[in-house]
VEXRO-706580 format. One record per residue (C-alpha): residue in three letters; y negated, x, z negated. Coordinates in pm, whole numbers. Layout:
<atoms>
ATOM vopa     c2     c1     c3
ATOM  ALA      Y      X      Z
...
</atoms>
This chain:
<atoms>
ATOM vopa     c2     c1     c3
ATOM  ALA      0      0      0
ATOM  ARG   -352    109     66
ATOM  GLU   -567    220   -227
ATOM  GLY   -710    -75   -415
ATOM  GLU   -462   -318   -258
ATOM  ASN   -215   -507   -471
ATOM  SER    120   -337   -419
ATOM  THR    301   -665   -470
ATOM  ASN    155   -806   -148
ATOM  SER    428   -816    112
ATOM  TYR    475   -949    461
ATOM  VAL    854   -947    444
ATOM  GLU    884  -1324    444
ATOM  VAL    636  -1359    732
ATOM  VAL    819  -1098    942
ATOM  LEU   1156  -1261    874
ATOM  ARG   1017  -1599    969
ATOM  PHE    878  -1448   1292
ATOM  LEU   1220  -1302   1379
ATOM  HIS   1374  -1638   1297
ATOM  LEU   1141  -1817   1538
ATOM  LEU   1208  -1564   1815
ATOM  CYS   1569  -1681   1826
ATOM  GLU   1493  -2050   1768
ATOM  GLY   1675  -2278   2010
ATOM  HIS   1974  -2041   2046
ATOM  ASN   1782  -1788   2256
ATOM  MET   2069  -1558   2356
ATOM  LYS   1847  -1302   2530
ATOM  LEU   1637  -1240   2222
ATOM  GLN   1942  -1251   1995
ATOM  ASN   2086   -960   2194
ATOM  TYR   1749   -786   2221
ATOM  LEU   1704   -778   1843
ATOM  ARG   2037   -598   1819
ATOM  HIS   1965   -347   2097
ATOM  GLN   1656   -276   2308
ATOM  PRO   1779   -136   2644
ATOM  GLY   1576    153   2781
ATOM  SER   1394    221   2455
ATOM  PRO   1426    575   2312
ATOM  HIS   1374    432   1964
ATOM  ALA   1598    124   1968
ATOM  VAL   1625    -50   1631
ATOM  ASN   1914   -274   1528
ATOM  ILE   1706   -543   1358
ATOM  VAL   2011   -766   1305
ATOM  ALA   2191   -501   1099
ATOM  ALA   1866   -405    925
ATOM  THR   1817   -762    805
ATOM  ALA   2172   -769    667
ATOM  ASN   2107   -436    493
ATOM  TYR   1790   -581    339
ATOM  VAL   1990   -869    192
ATOM  ASP   2245   -620     54
ATOM  SER   1978   -403   -107
ATOM  VAL   1794   -687   -279
ATOM  THR   2086   -910   -386
ATOM  ARG   2128   -749   -728
ATOM  TYR   1756   -792   -800
ATOM  ILE   1717  -1159   -708
ATOM  GLY   1453  -1332   -917
ATOM  PRO   1151  -1563   -895
ATOM  SER    945  -1299   -713
ATOM  ASN   1182  -1249   -419
ATOM  VAL   1419  -1546   -397
ATOM  GLN   1221  -1699   -109
ATOM  LYS   1232  -1369     82
ATOM  VAL   1611  -1349     55
ATOM  THR   1634  -1713    165
ATOM  ALA   1415  -1633    467
ATOM  ALA   1645  -1339    549
ATOM  MET   1954  -1561    534
ATOM  ASN   1788  -1823    754
ATOM  ALA   1690  -1554   1005
ATOM  ILE   2045  -1414   1016
ATOM  SER   2180  -1763   1079
ATOM  GLU   1947  -1794   1378
ATOM  PHE   2051  -1449   1505
ATOM  ILE   2408  -1573   1555
ATOM  GLN   2393  -1947   1621
ATOM  ASN   2488  -2031   1983
ATOM  PRO   2713  -1846   1908
ATOM  CYS   2610  -1488   1982
ATOM  ARG   2953  -1331   1953
ATOM  ALA   2827   -970   1955
ATOM  ASN   2598  -1039   1657
ATOM  GLN   2879  -1221   1476
ATOM  ARG   3111   -923   1509
ATOM  LEU   2834   -684   1409
ATOM  LEU   2745   -873   1092
ATOM  VAL   3100   -913    963
ATOM  ASP   3126   -533    976
ATOM  THR   2822   -497    745
ATOM  ARG   2806   -583    375
ATOM  LEU   2662   -927    451
ATOM  CYS   2972  -1119    341
ATOM  ILE   2995   -913     21
ATOM  SER   2629   -992    -51
ATOM  ALA   2693  -1360     25
ATOM  ASN   2983  -1361   -219
ATOM  GLU   2761  -1207   -488
ATOM  ILE   2489  -1468   -425
ATOM  LEU   2741  -1752   -447
ATOM  ALA   2871  -1606   -776
ATOM  LEU   2523  -1582   -927
ATOM  ARG   2414  -1826  -1193
ATOM  LEU   2051  -1910  -1255
ATOM  ASP   2043  -1749  -1599
ATOM  GLU   2199  -1429  -1460
ATOM  THR   1921  -1353  -1211
ATOM  GLN   1642  -1102  -1267
ATOM  GLY   1305  -1205  -1406
ATOM  PRO   1187  -1438  -1684
ATOM  SER   1447  -1650  -1853
ATOM  SER   1442  -2028  -1846
ATOM  GLU   1293  -2031  -2196
ATOM  GLU   1020  -1781  -2107
ATOM  LEU    930  -1969  -1789
ATOM  GLY    921  -2294  -1981
ATOM  LYS    685  -2150  -2239
ATOM  ALA    460  -2003  -1969
ATOM  LEU    410  -2311  -1751
ATOM  GLY    564  -2600  -1936
ATOM  GLY    887  -2588  -1735
ATOM  VAL    720  -2628  -1394
ATOM  ALA    789  -2268  -1289
ATOM  HIS   1151  -2296  -1395
ATOM  GLN   1197  -2616  -1194
ATOM  LEU   1047  -2453   -886
ATOM  TYR   1264  -2143   -926
ATOM  SER   1573  -2358   -981
ATOM  ARG   1497  -2542   -656
ATOM  ASP   1442  -2214   -468
ATOM  PHE   1764  -2074   -615
ATOM  ARG   1960  -2375   -488
ATOM  GLY   1788  -2328   -151
ATOM  LEU   1911  -1969   -139
ATOM  LYS   2270  -2077   -196
ATOM  ALA   2233  -2345     73
ATOM  ALA   2099  -2085    318
ATOM  THR   2391  -1856    229
ATOM  ALA   2640  -2135    304
ATOM  THR   2467  -2198    639
ATOM  CYS   2484  -1827    721
ATOM  LEU   2858  -1811    649
ATOM  LEU   2912  -2123    858
ATOM  SER   2718  -1966   1146
ATOM  LEU   2946  -1663   1134
ATOM  LEU   3238  -1900   1190
ATOM  GLU   3075  -2099   1472
ATOM  CYS   3322  -2154   1757
ATOM  VAL   3551  -1878   1629
ATOM  ASP   3850  -1840   1861
ATOM  GLN   3987  -1508   1735
ATOM  SER   4108  -1405   1394
ATOM  TYR   3900  -1086   1364
ATOM  ILE   3582  -1249   1227
ATOM  PRO   3742  -1482    967
ATOM  GLU   3985  -1210    855
ATOM  ARG   3694   -971    794
ATOM  MET   3516  -1245    601
ATOM  LEU   3824  -1318    389
ATOM  THR   3842   -955    278
ATOM  ALA   3488   -980    135
ATOM  LEU   3469  -1341     16
ATOM  GLU   3634  -1499   -285
ATOM  PRO   3739  -1850   -181
ATOM  GLN   3709  -1961   -543
ATOM  GLN   3332  -1908   -523
ATOM  LEU   3315  -2158   -236
ATOM  LEU   3514  -2411   -438
ATOM  ASP   3305  -2363   -753
ATOM  ASN   2974  -2398   -568
ATOM  MET   3108  -2700   -382
ATOM  ASN   3197  -2868   -711
ATOM  ARG   2860  -2778   -867
ATOM  GLN   2682  -2984   -603
ATOM  ILE   2857  -3300   -723
ATOM  ARG   2640  -3315  -1033
ATOM  LEU   2336  -3347   -811
ATOM  TYR   2459  -3612   -566
ATOM  ASN   2738  -3793   -750
ATOM  PRO   2694  -3765  -1130
ATOM  TRP   2897  -4084  -1177
ATOM  LEU   3207  -3904  -1054
ATOM  MET   3151  -3626  -1308
ATOM  VAL   3121  -3881  -1588
ATOM  LYS   3442  -4048  -1468
ATOM  LEU   3634  -3718  -1448
ATOM  LYS   3504  -3584  -1777
ATOM  ASP   3770  -3758  -1987
ATOM  GLN   4049  -3717  -1729
ATOM  VAL   4062  -3339  -1682
ATOM  GLU   4410  -3300  -1832
ATOM  GLU   4541  -3631  -1702
ATOM  LEU   4444  -3546  -1342
ATOM  ALA   4555  -3182  -1381
ATOM  LEU   4226  -3051  -1244
ATOM  ASP   4255  -2681  -1168
ATOM  LEU   3927  -2560  -1322
ATOM  SER   3857  -2260  -1541
ATOM  GLU   3732  -2323  -1894
ATOM  GLU   3391  -2188  -1792
ATOM  MET   3369  -2428  -1498
ATOM  GLN   3482  -2722  -1713
ATOM  GLU   3207  -2643  -1961
ATOM  GLU   2949  -2610  -1685
ATOM  LEU   3054  -2928  -1504
ATOM  PHE   3142  -3163  -1788
ATOM  ASP   3030  -3044  -2133
ATOM  ASN   2663  -3016  -2043
ATOM  LEU   2613  -3349  -1869
ATOM  SER   2255  -3460  -1926
ATOM  ALA   2160  -3788  -2085
ATOM  ASN   2059  -3923  -1745
ATOM  GLU   2398  -3836  -1599
ATOM  GLU   2585  -3979  -1898
ATOM  SER   2399  -4307  -1855
ATOM  SER   2476  -4301  -1480
ATOM  ASP   2109  -4318  -1380
ATOM  THR   2046  -4296  -1007
ATOM  PRO   1977  -3935   -900
ATOM  ASP   1674  -3842   -691
ATOM  PRO   1770  -3958   -336
ATOM  GLU   1618  -3660   -157
ATOM  ALA   1778  -3404   -390
ATOM  ALA   2109  -3590   -377
ATOM  GLU   2111  -3595      4
ATOM  GLU   2032  -3223     18
ATOM  ALA   2303  -3136   -235
ATOM  GLU   2565  -3340    -48
ATOM  ALA   2473  -3166    279
ATOM  VAL   2519  -2827    110
ATOM  ALA   2857  -2936    -31
ATOM  GLN   2963  -3036    320
ATOM  GLN   2867  -2691    450
ATOM  TYR   3075  -2525    178
ATOM  TYR   3365  -2756    267
ATOM  ILE   3345  -2681    641
ATOM  THR   3327  -2307    569
ATOM  TYR   3628  -2331    339
ATOM  ILE   3856  -2531    570
ATOM  THR   3760  -2312    868
ATOM  LEU   3853  -1997    676
ATOM  ALA   4171  -2169    554
ATOM  ARG   4293  -2193    915
ATOM  PHE   4300  -1813    934
ATOM  ASP   4434  -1745    584
ATOM  GLY   4775  -1589    642
ATOM  THR   4884  -1647    283
ATOM  GLY   4831  -2024    307
ATOM  ARG   4677  -2021    -39
ATOM  MET   4345  -2169     72
ATOM  GLY   4517  -2451    258
ATOM  ARG   4720  -2542    -51
ATOM  ARG   4397  -2573   -247
ATOM  CYS   4255  -2845    -24
ATOM  THR   4352  -3107   -283
ATOM  PRO   4157  -3323   -533
ATOM  GLU   4270  -3092   -815
ATOM  TYR   4054  -2813   -669
ATOM  ILE   3792  -3003   -464
ATOM  LEU   3677  -3284   -692
ATOM  ASP   3505  -3493   -425
ATOM  LEU   3761  -3426   -152
ATOM  ALA   3798  -3788    -33
ATOM  ASN   3423  -3825     25
ATOM  LEU   3396  -3488    202
ATOM  GLU   3691  -3563    431
ATOM  ARG   3534  -3895    524
ATOM  LYS   3196  -3740    610
ATOM  VAL   3315  -3429    796
ATOM  GLY   3460  -3467   1144
ATOM  VAL   3625  -3230   1389
ATOM  ILE   3638  -3216   1769
ATOM  GLU   3820  -2987   2009
ATOM  ILE   3611  -2803   2268
ATOM  ALA   3746  -2631   2578
ATOM  ARG   3543  -2312   2622
ATOM  ASN   3633  -2041   2874
ATOM  GLY   3987  -2175   2902
ATOM  LYS   4040  -2180   2524
ATOM  LEU   4064  -2479   2294
ATOM  GLU   3841  -2448   1987
ATOM  LYS   3802  -2669   1682
ATOM  ALA   3446  -2748   1581
ATOM  TYR   3375  -2913   1246
ATOM  PHE   3056  -3112   1198
ATOM  THR   2888  -3344    950
ATOM  ILE   2914  -3705   1061
ATOM  PRO   2562  -3861   1068
ATOM  ALA   2513  -4126    801
ATOM  VAL   2420  -4389   1060
ATOM  CYS   2772  -4373   1207
ATOM  GLN   2913  -4563    909
ATOM  TYR   2749  -4875   1053
ATOM  LEU   2953  -4866   1374
ATOM  SER   3191  -5163   1374
ATOM  LYS   3565  -5128   1426
ATOM  ARG   3541  -5361   1724
ATOM  SER   3294  -5128   1898
ATOM  LYS   3506  -4822   1819
ATOM  GLN   3812  -4988   1969
ATOM  ALA   3617  -5102   2276
ATOM  LEU   3495  -4746   2333
ATOM  VAL   3847  -4603   2312
ATOM  LEU   4008  -4866   2534
ATOM  ASN   3740  -4925   2796
ATOM  VAL   3603  -4579   2877
ATOM  ASN   3658  -4483   3241
ATOM  ARG   3937  -4224   3263
ATOM  SER   3954  -4185   3642
ATOM  ASN   3878  -3815   3610
ATOM  LEU   3723  -3579   3354
ATOM  GLN   3374  -3606   3502
ATOM  MET   3377  -3987   3507
ATOM  GLN   3524  -3993   3158
ATOM  LEU   3244  -3776   3019
ATOM  THR   2974  -3966   3211
ATOM  ASP   3097  -4307   3098
ATOM  PHE   3149  -4184   2742
ATOM  THR   2795  -4048   2708
ATOM  GLY   2649  -4346   2892
ATOM  ARG   2761  -4575   2609
ATOM  PHE   2578  -4377   2341
ATOM  ASP   2246  -4562   2359
ATOM  THR   2407  -4903   2321
ATOM  LEU   2623  -4789   2031
ATOM  TYR   2329  -4618   1861
ATOM  GLN   2116  -4932   1887
ATOM  GLU   2403  -5133   1739
ATOM  MET   2432  -4892   1445
ATOM  LYS   2056  -4900   1378
ATOM  HIS   2057  -5281   1398
ATOM  THR   2349  -5303   1157
ATOM  GLN   2175  -5061    922
ATOM  THR   1866  -5284    923
ATOM  LEU   2080  -5588    844
ATOM  THR   2251  -5402    560
ATOM  GLU   1920  -5304    399
ATOM  ARG   1807  -5669    379
ATOM  PRO   2010  -5867    122
ATOM  ILE   2014  -6206    296
ATOM  LEU   2088  -6065    641
ATOM  SER   2348  -5835    486
ATOM  LEU   2524  -6139    337
ATOM  PHE   2547  -6304    680
ATOM  ARG   2674  -5976    833
ATOM  ARG   2947  -5927    571
ATOM  THR   3067  -6284    604
ATOM  LEU   3067  -6290    985
ATOM  ASP   3446  -6268   1025
ATOM  MET   3505  -6525    751
ATOM  ARG   3256  -6767    906
ATOM  GLU   3414  -6725   1252
ATOM  LYS   3756  -6810   1109
ATOM  ALA   3612  -7108    919
ATOM  PHE   3443  -7244   1235
ATOM  PHE   3766  -7202   1433
ATOM  ILE   3975  -7381   1170
ATOM  ASN   3714  -7659   1146
ATOM  ALA   3719  -7712   1524
ATOM  LEU   4100  -7710   1524
ATOM  ILE   4118  -7974   1249
ATOM  MET   3863  -8198   1422
ATOM  ASN   4058  -8187   1749
ATOM  LEU   4386  -8263   1573
ATOM  LEU   4230  -8561   1395
ATOM  MET   4099  -8696   1724
ATOM  LEU   4442  -8661   1888
ATOM  ILE   4618  -8834   1602
ATOM  PHE   4385  -9122   1520
ATOM  THR   4219  -9206   1852
ATOM  SER   4400  -9496   2028
ATOM  TYR   4377  -9610   2391
ATOM  GLU   4458  -9955   2538
ATOM  CYS   4589  -9911   2892
ATOM  ASP   4763 -10248   2949
ATOM  GLY   5104 -10093   2909
ATOM  SER   5059  -9833   3179
ATOM  PHE   4987  -9464   3174
ATOM  ILE   4685  -9514   3397
ATOM  CYS   4377  -9609   3203
ATOM  GLY   4109  -9773   3407
ATOM  ASP   3748  -9847   3325
</atoms>
């Protein structure tokens, strides 16, 4: 720093954000350029340098630098999303995954800087709340980074390198920690059933998850919607990362842990995470994704109609017809969502099938009564005149 300038002033976060924006929109040319500048006598591997920065600062994470580390993780995610396979392979050969594992293992009270009590005394708890939010943001960015490393992986090299550095248990523990933020009612329900359900949790995790439930959680108060939505999205990222790595785990241990005894909210995560198969360069790849919330409003009738009626004449027609139905289906889902949010309209929507059956039975009874009790006088013949 120049003389008279505050040495704590830093442009690290601004530079990282700039590098992030350079690669925004999956810009493959700039992703490769940041790794190597052809023709330059002083080429700099900025991708590896960013990973090295994360490694050097991980053990010193605190209120003063947590946002910088988060910015670095977000930038690294953008360096590889597309995916940029060369950057993926480069990063798994650095200490990035080891640093990610250390970040996932960190607890708020273990980080550098003022303790929760000191922060509370200084600013009445406001600073601690802000740091706690930033700390959760760092873990979310770390989960996104790991997920980006696994994007469209079709070879075992990348996940195997990640498995040597990561502890799968850290993914499970962080996944379960998110439940307290988006589904505290489940924690209250499980609190008294730990032994009965044979939950495979360490004593430390049991204490963290169950013994310290706040008064709000014990009384099942509704959590903050925005925070709950964010926490559930992070849990889904941990889950996708875990099941993707489990596919390449030769021991099969990770796959055997995909049960409610290890993943407490497994049923909900399975319902909200989907998978599709993509043919890329002659290879079939599995791609996991978070199912948008609006999709829950798609009716079974529409799903069945899509499956049965899509044009399968050839692959091109199939894809064209399939995508051509999206707008209609999306409008249906939005309309159903609107009906659901209004109590009276929601009542009519939920009872639609029952009312259709009731109207059909009513019409059937009326026709039967008319056939039975209506008499005709035809003068003894089968031909009834005027």
